[in-house]
C-alpha positions as CSV (number, residue, x, y, z in Angstrom):
1,M,179.0,134.3,119.3
2,N,176.0,132.8,117.5
3,D,177.1,133.9,114.0
4,F,180.7,132.5,114.7
5,F,179.4,129.3,116.3
6,D,176.7,128.7,113.4
7,N,179.4,129.1,110.8
8,W,181.8,126.8,112.6
9,T,179.3,124.1,113.0
10,V,178.4,124.4,109.2
11,Q,182.1,123.9,108.4
12,V,182.6,121.0,110.7
13,R,179.5,119.2,109.3
14,K,180.7,119.8,105.8
15,G,184.2,118.2,106.5
16,V,182.6,115.3,108.4
17,L,179.8,114.5,106.4
18,E,181.7,112.8,103.5
19,L,183.4,110.5,106.0
20,C,179.9,109.7,107.6
21,I,178.7,108.8,104.0
22,L,181.7,106.5,103.4
23,N,181.3,104.8,106.8
24,A,177.5,104.4,106.3
25,V,178.0,102.4,103.1
26,A,181.1,100.5,104.3
27,G,179.1,97.7,105.7
28,K,176.5,97.2,102.9
29,E,175.3,99.1,99.9
30,R,172.4,101.5,100.5
31,Y,170.0,103.3,98.4
32,G,169.8,107.2,98.7
33,Y,166.7,107.6,100.8
34,E,168.0,104.9,103.2
35,L,171.2,106.9,103.6
36,V,169.3,110.1,104.3
37,K,167.5,108.3,107.1
38,A,170.6,106.8,108.6
39,L,172.4,110.2,108.6
40,V,169.5,112.2,109.7
41,S,169.4,110.0,113.0
42,S,173.0,111.0,113.6
43,P,172.9,113.9,116.0
44,G,174.7,117.0,114.9
45,L,174.8,116.2,111.1
46,G,172.0,118.2,110.0
47,V,171.6,116.3,106.7
48,T,168.7,116.8,104.2
49,E,168.3,115.2,100.8
50,G,169.4,118.3,99.1
51,T,172.6,118.2,100.8
52,L,173.2,114.4,100.5
53,Y,172.6,113.9,96.8
54,P,175.2,116.3,95.4
55,L,177.7,114.8,97.9
56,L,176.9,111.3,96.8
57,S,177.4,112.4,93.1
58,R,180.6,113.9,93.8
59,L,182.0,110.9,95.7
60,R,180.9,108.7,92.7
61,V,182.7,111.0,90.3
62,Q,185.7,110.9,92.5
63,G,185.8,107.1,92.3
64,L,184.9,106.4,96.0
65,L,181.4,105.2,95.5
66,S,179.8,103.0,92.8
67,T,176.3,103.0,92.0
68,R,173.7,100.5,90.4
69,L,170.0,100.9,89.6
70,E,167.4,98.3,90.9
71,E,163.8,98.2,90.1
72,S,161.5,98.7,93.1
73,S,157.9,97.4,93.8
74,E,157.5,100.4,95.9
75,G,158.0,103.1,93.4
76,P,160.7,104.1,91.0
77,A,164.0,102.4,90.6
78,R,166.5,102.9,93.5
79,K,170.0,103.9,93.0
80,Y,172.3,101.8,95.5
81,Y,175.7,103.2,96.6
82,S,178.6,101.0,97.4
83,L,182.1,101.7,98.3
84,T,184.8,101.0,95.8
85,A,188.3,99.6,96.6
86,R,189.6,103.3,96.3
87,G,186.8,104.4,98.6
88,R,187.8,101.9,101.3
89,E,191.3,103.1,101.3
90,V,190.2,106.7,101.4
91,M,187.7,106.0,104.2
92,A,190.4,104.1,106.3
93,A,192.8,107.1,106.0
94,M,190.0,109.5,106.9
95,N,189.0,107.5,109.9
96,E,192.4,107.4,111.0
97,Y,193.0,111.0,110.7
98,F,189.8,111.9,112.3
99,E,190.6,109.6,115.3
100,D,194.0,111.4,115.7
101,L,192.2,114.8,115.4
102,I,189.8,114.0,118.1
103,K,192.5,112.7,120.4
104,G,194.5,115.9,119.9
105,T,191.5,118.1,120.4
106,L,190.7,116.3,123.7
107,K,194.2,116.5,124.9
108,L,194.2,120.4,124.3
109,Q,190.7,120.5,125.9
110,K,191.9,118.9,129.0
111,G,195.0,121.2,129.1
112,V,197.5,118.4,128.3
113,M,200.3,119.6,126.0
114,T,203.4,117.7,125.0
């Protein structure tokens, strides 16, 4: 069971992580390491910097995130990420779908079928 379960959890996290990133920048723009800290504190996500930065880049290329550089007194310039208008639309659709998926899964878990 462990191999199956481990593979399943990896696949679930992959699918959910992009939604979590979009939700994390929905309220305010964030820089990369700030996102890492926010997502690491979410149980079950298993996020590392090596996982996050390629996803941020892909979401930017897909037009869902925009970036800007800002000089920092604490070290190198920080890249800030924020949602684009298209990112907000996609995030809303993803959240709606995810909520429906959870509701359907819980119905099946409770043995309720229509």
